[in-house]
C-alpha positions, 0 to 999 in steps of 0.5 A: 634800406637793405639788410644783408646777413652774413652766414659766418657771423650771423650778423645782419648789416643794415645799409642805406642807399644814397645816390646809388651808393650803399652805406652801412649804418648798423649791425645786429646780432641774430644768433643767440649762440657764442661766437667761436672767434671771440671765444678763441680771442677771450681764451687766448687773452686770459691765458696771456694774463695768467702767463704774465702774472705767473711768469712760469719760466724765470731765470735765477738771478746772479747765475752766469748764462751761456750765449744760448741761455742769454738768447732764450732769456731775451726772447722770453722777456720779449714774449712777456712784454710784447705778447702777453701784454696784448691780453687786456687790450684784447679783452677791451676790444672784445667787450666793446665789440660785443657791446656794439654788436648787441645794441638794438632799438633801445641803446640807452636801456641796454647801455644802462643794463650793461653798466649795472652789470659791470658795476655790480661785478666791479663792486663785488670783486673790489670788496673781495680784494680789500678783504684779502688785503686785510686778511693777509696783513692781519694773519701776517702781523696781527693787526689791520693795516690800512693802505697809505701808498695810493690816494683814494681815487686811485684805489677806486680806479684800481679796484682795491689795494695791492696784495703783499708777497707777490710784488708788482703782481699783487696790484689789483686786476680790477682796474679793467672793470673800472675801465669798462665802466667808463668806456661803455657810456663813452662808447654810447655817446660815440654811437649816438653820433652815427646819425652824423656820418662825417662827424662820426667818422672824423671823430673816430679817426681823431681819437685813434690818431691822437691816442697813437701820437700820445702813446708815441710821445710818452714812449719817446720821452721815457714817460709812462702812463699808469696801466690802470688809467682810462687814457690807455684804452679810449682808442679801442672804442672806435677801433672796436666799432670798425672791426664790427661794422667794416665791410666783409673782406675789408679788414683783410686789407689792413691785417698785414699793416697791423702786423707790420706796425706791431713788428716795427714799433715792437723793435722801437720798444726794444731799442728804447728799453735796452739802449735808452734805458727807458721805462715803458708803459704796459699799455701806452705803446703803439705796438700794443695797439697794433698787436691787439688789432692784428690778433683780433682782426685775424681771429675774426676771419676764421670760419667754421665752428669751435669744437674745442670744449677747453676753449669754450670753457676758458672763454666762458669763465675768463672773468672768474679766472681773471679775478681769482688767479692772483688770489690763488697765486698768493695762497700758493706762495703763502703755503710754500713759505709756511712749509719752507718749500724750495726747489734749488735744482736747476741746469747749470747752463740753463738756470731756470727757476723750477720752483717758480714753474711748480708754483705757477702750475699749482696756482693755475690748477688751484684757480681752475678748480676754484672756478669750477666749484664756484660755477655750481654756486650762486656766485656763478654770475660773478665768474662768467 
């Protein structure tokens, strides 16, 4: 058995010698400090989540656009649909990467501890989501309305009912926590097969191949997979393990292929959406898998230390920002409607909705202030 420690990542790689060949069988984190590369990934991901839900740049409907405005709107739509939606898959990859990294001599004990932590956070924020739902409906209509749009199992998987006033952006974001609650035990079972190297490698390849074929089949047939379902994310279990335990430098060879796949399948998404008029899934697209892998693989190649405090804080409190930004958006919208706040101003040739932009800025500011204040309370464990 041979140990190799990478100075850049503070990881120990454990190799077994077999017929003069060395095969890596485990990775151990030796550093108690934060990994700046993962901090950048988490900070980027939470920024994209907020952008996707806030849509700060938005064109007014029914306005005639110049050719330049049409091009800008098209690029803006692609940014929202092809780039900002990389956020949740990146979060899943990072979470599973950290899970595999922290597995030690007692993987089952750590897995149970991890599940208890995720379960507690999921339960807390699901209760908050339900409370917000009833509070808003009671304040608006004077009664307690019960949801009837979704079956009970879907409400459980989504982390609560959708909130009013903000359309499809009102869907609970806590499906992500439920997804992790399922993926972590699955990742543990996957990890236990490591003692059978050929089966382990074959199973990982099969999961990736079947998932990509499944996504491609649904896209080409104009079908969608609901964003909260677990089958959107199973593919990231073997991929996250590969990112952690691939030989140093090996990932570099795959990065151009990831970006190429991301570009090609993004063009396919554009074609299916505009030419075929298909409704595509948010995460059940091959382009999203390639994109998330491309970005995280690139970040993992970075050297040096993170000296940007803003990045560290965004990463540290990404859970709080993720949980609270929808509530802050809802509060901002309710206040703006109550005071009849409206900004009709726009540039004739470039009719961006400045009211939407100001609402987004206010909601983001309120989110950051709320997270900052909660960080000094007993609720800190639910936001960091």
